[in-house]
Structure formats: structure tokens, C-alpha cells
C-alpha positions in Angstrom: 0.3 -0.1 -0.1 2.7 2.1 0.7 4.1 1.6 -3.0 1.2 3.0 -4.2 0.5 5.8 -2.6 4.5 6.9 -2.8 4.7 6.5 -6.4 1.4 7.9 -6.7 3.1 11.3 -5.1 6.0 10.7 -7.6 4.0 11.1 -10.6 1.9 13.9 -9.3 5.5 15.9 -8.4 6.0 14.9 -12.0 3.7 15.6 -13.6 2.9 19.0 -12.3 6.7 20.2 -12.0 6.0 20.0 -16.5 2.5 21.8 -16.1 4.5 24.4 -14.9 7.1 24.9 -17.2 5.2 24.9 -20.1 2.5 27.7 -18.0 5.8 29.6 -17.0 6.2 29.4 -21.1 2.9 30.9 -21.7 3.8 33.7 -18.9 7.1 34.6 -20.5 5.7 34.6 -24.0 3.1 37.1 -23.3 4.9 39.0 -21.6 8.0 39.4 -23.6 5.5 40.1 -26.9 4.3 42.8 -25.1 8.0 43.5 -23.4 9.3 43.7 -27.0 5.8 45.5 -29.5 8.1 48.1 -30.3 11.2 46.6 -30.9 13.9 47.4 -34.0 15.1 43.7 -34.3 12.0 42.3 -32.4 13.4 38.6 -33.4 16.6 39.2 -31.3 14.4 40.6 -29.3 12.0 38.0 -28.0 15.5 34.9 -27.7 16.5 37.3 -25.3 14.0 38.2 -23.6 12.5 34.5 -23.3 16.1 33.5 -22.0 16.3 36.2 -19.9 13.0 35.7 -18.2 13.2 31.9 -18.3 16.4 33.0 -15.4 14.4 35.2 -13.8 10.8 34.3 -14.2 9.4 38.2 -14.4 9.6 40.7 -16.9 9.5 44.4 -16.5 6.2 46.7 -17.5 6.6 48.4 -20.2 7.9 48.3 -23.3 11.4 50.1 -22.6 12.9 50.4 -18.9 11.7 49.7 -15.4 14.1 47.2 -14.9 14.0 47.5 -11.1 11.0 45.5 -11.4 13.0 42.3 -11.9 16.2 42.8 -10.5 18.2 39.8 -11.5 16.2 40.7 -15.2 18.5 43.9 -14.6 21.8 42.7 -13.1 21.8 39.3 -15.9 24.6 40.6 -18.4 26.6 39.5 -21.6 30.1 38.0 -22.0 31.0 41.9 -23.1 29.7 43.2 -19.2 26.6 44.8 -21.2 22.4 44.4 -20.0 21.7 40.6 -21.3 17.9 41.7 -21.4 16.2 44.0 -23.4 
């Protein structure tokens, strides 16, 4: 009986984490579409916004600035030491 219960808990945990990742991807996509709506090179903006959102789990509001709302997003840097996130 304990084995069945433990198996059920394990399967539930795996499924819930998968659903969280899918919902987080939807969150990032919708927030990044707003963030990059006025970008000159939209594809690049969406790519890096998605990377940053995936790491930080947040995207600043608006199309520019407001990075104080998400310090992780603000502090990510590229290999040249410049801001990674749009």
C-alpha cells in the first residue's frame, strides 16, 4: 500500500512540475510580446527576453525601462559585460 502511495506522489510531482514549466513558458511568451512590441529587431528581443524570463521568472512592465521591478532581469549581463535583457 505504501509503494502505491509513494508512486502516486512521485507521478503527481513530475506532472505538476511539467505543467508549471508549460505555464511559465506561456507567461514568458505573453510578457515578452508586450516588452518587445516596439523593438526594432523583434526576433532578437523576443529571444533574449525569453532567456531572461526563463532564468528570472519575471519581465519588467512596459516596452522600455522599469528594470527596477525585476533585479535579476536587470543584473544579467552578456559576455561583454553589457545588459543581456531587453
